[in-house]
N, C-alpha and C positions, 0 to 999 in steps of 0.2 A: 708658664706656671705661676706666675706672679700677677694677680689681676691689677695691681696698683702700677706695676712697670708697664702692663699692657695698656691701661689707660693713659699713662704718660707717652708712650710711643704713639698711639692713636692720635693722641691731641696735639701731636707736633705740627706747627703751622704750614708746612710745605715740604713738597717732595725733596727738594734740595737739602734740606735739613735731615728728613730721615734718611737719605742716601749718605751723608755725611756720618751721622750716627752709626749706622750700619756699617760703613767702611771702618769706623774707629773700633768697633766692638767685635767685627767679624773675626778678627785675629785672635783676640782674646778667647772667644768662644771655642776656637781649635786647639788652644794651647795645652801643653802637658805640664801637669804639676804633680810633684810626689803627694800622694794621698795624705802621708802625715803631716806634710806642710800646710795642706787645706786645712785638715782638722784642728792644727795648732792654731792656726790664724784664726779660724771660727771660735775656739774657746777662748782666746784673748779678745775679741770683740765682744762676745757674749758676756764674759765676766766684767769689761769695761761697762758696758750699757746697763748691767744688772746693779752694779754699785752705785752707778749714777743714778739710778731710779730709786734705789733704797735711801740714797743720801737726800734726794728730793722729798720723799715721802716721810722721812724722819726729821725734816728740817735741819740736816746736818751740812757741814760744809762738803761740797762736791769734790771729788778726787780732781786733781791738777794734772795738767799735762797728759791727756789721754795716750794710750799707746799707738791706737790705731784710728785713723779717720779716714772714712771711705768717701770721697768726693767723686759723686757721678757726673757723667756728661762734661768731663774737666779735661783739657789738654794743657800741656806745658808749652807757653809761647815762648819762654825764654828761660835761660839759666845763667848765673853768674857767681864766680867764687867772691866772697866779700869778707873782709876782715871783722871779726865779731866785735871788736872794740871801736873801730873807726866807721864801719858800715860802708868802706869804699871798696870798689872791686872792679872787675873787668869781666866782659862775656866769656865764658869758658867752653873750650872745645874740650869736653869731657872723654870723648871717644878716642882723641889722638894725642893728648897730653901724656908725655912719659912719665913712667912710675916715678923716676927719680927726680923729677922737676917740682914735685911738690913738697914745698917747705913750710914748716911751722903750721902744720895741717890743724894742730890743736885750737888754734885762734881763727881758722877759717870756717865758713859755713856756706851752704848752698843757698842763694838767694833766687827763688822760683816765682816767675810771673804766670799766672794760671788764668786761663781764658774758659768761661762756660759756654758750651757749644749750643745751648738752647737759648740762655738770656743775654748772651755775649758780655757778660759781667767779668771784669777783670780784678783779680785779686793778688796779692803778694805775700809770700810765705817763706820762712826760713828752715832750712833743714840740715840736720848734721850728716845725714847719709842719704844717698839717692841710690836705688836699685832700679836698674832697666829690666822690665819684663815685657818684651815686646811681642811675644807670639810669633805665629808663623807669617811669612810672606809667601803666598802662592802664585804670585805672578813673576817671580824671578825668572823661570824659563822664557816667558815672553822677552823680558828685558835683555836677557842673554842672547837669544836667536835674533832679535830684530836688528842689533848692531853687527851681524856677521853676514858673509855671502850667503849663506845657507838661508837665511830669513827670507830672501827673495822668492825661494822656491814655494813658501807659504803664504805669499802676499804681505810679508811683513816687512817695515822699513823702520828707521830711527824715529818717524813721527808717529808711530803706533801707539796707542795709549791703552787701548782695550781690546781684549779678545773673547769671544764666546765660543765655548766648545759645544759642537752638536755630534751625535752619532752619524755615522755613514747611511744609517737608514734614512735620514733626512733629505739625502741628496737627490735632486730632481734635475730635469733637464735644464732648468733655469740657474742652477747652482754654477755661478760663474767661475770658468776656469778649470772645472775638473772633469769635464767631459769633451773639451775641445782644445785642439793645438793653437787655436787662435789667441787673441788677445786675453789676458786674465782678467780684464774688466768688462769684456763683452763678447759674446760668441758671434755677434752678428756684424761685428767692426772687421774691415778687410784691412790687411797689411799693405794694400797698393794704396787706397784712397780712403778718406773719411772726412765728413763734414763737421765733426766734432773736434778733430785735433789737425791743425795745419802743419805740424811738424813733419818733416820727411821721415818715413819710417825707419830708415837707415840711421838716424840721429837721434836716439832716444833721449841722449843727455840734454837736448834743446829744451824739452818739456818735462825734465826731472821734477822741478820744482812743483809743478801743478799737478802732474800725474800721479806722482809718488805719494803727494798729499790726498789726493782723491781716492787713490787706492787703500790707503791707511784708513780713511774715514769711513769708505763704504764697503769695503772688504775684511771686516773685523771677525768673520766667522770661519773657523777651522773645524775641521772635521776628524773624528777619531774612529778605528775601526774597533771591532769587539776585542781584539787583542791589543788594544792600546797602542797602536801606530797612528802617529800623525800625519795623515794624508797630505801630500804635496800636491801642487797645482801641476796643470799640464805643462808640456815643454814649452818654454819661452817663445813668443813670436821673433824674438831677434837672433833666433838659431840656435841658443844654448841648448845644452843637453839637459834631460831630465835628472832629477835628483837620484843618484843611486844609494847612498847610505840611507838607512831607515832611522827613524827618530820615535822613540816610545816614551809615553808619559806615564808617571806613576804618583799617585797621592794627589791629584789636583783634578780629577775627572768626575766629581759629584754629579755635575749637570748630565753627564753621558752614562755613567756606571753606577750611580745611586750613591747613597750615604756612606757605605762600608768601604767606599774607596779610600777614605782617609785613614783607615785603621791599619795600623803596623802589624797588627796580629794575622792577618791575611796577605801581607806582602809576599811570603812564600809562595802561595797559591798563584798570586797574580804574575810572579816572575816566572813561574813554571809555564804559564799561558805565553808570556813573551817570548821564552826559549823554543817553545814548540812553534810560534810564528816564525821565527827566525829560521828554524832547522829545516822547514818544509819548502822554503824558498832556495833557489840556486843562488850561490854567491856570485856576484857580477865580476 
């Protein structure tokens, strides 16, 4: 909606930089802020810029200490609490510091080191107050599952970094692990002999480091049913049982169910679909 922003984005010199900027702003794009807060901030910024423009046009002294500065494409590299008189301080763990541990707060300021994501320029600023507005982190479910025993049923491991969700309508015969009780890596691999893996089939631990990493890198696509169930892989070739409990996802399936998936206003409808899917299947 902003041609200038579009031009700036289009002119970014590399895909890596575009991906970094997209990752940074994706969370803020889907954050929820009180409309009154947005309107108030807009009015403050508007009045600030208007007063500055009037002062310049009339050759008067410009207002000092602007209320709000918008720094685009900027990330916080480090924060430390400093004494406003001596400028000495240590890196601050602001999230873990006990409330009662803060002393003489009137003389302390936040010393921020800022890094521009586009130009890589480093600047330093001081602030009296820092407010965290981090938005949503929509990959939390992946980080949770991959560190549990359940994660292996979906091809996840602690090494997994990225997951792509796809609808079950995309499933084909080549979709590894979803239509065969053999290896989750290849339906053509035999549990008795394999030229690609010299480890004994009865000792998967021996090849854990290479096979788990290989699976994490190559099998990062998970499938969702229309009723939001996360589809597990087939019975593990090590003789393990199929996953009986069912896992459903909500609010993170834009790629499979459309843009409305993130809306809380239709959560009731989606929950009804999940309940209907649960009730039509026998409880094991």
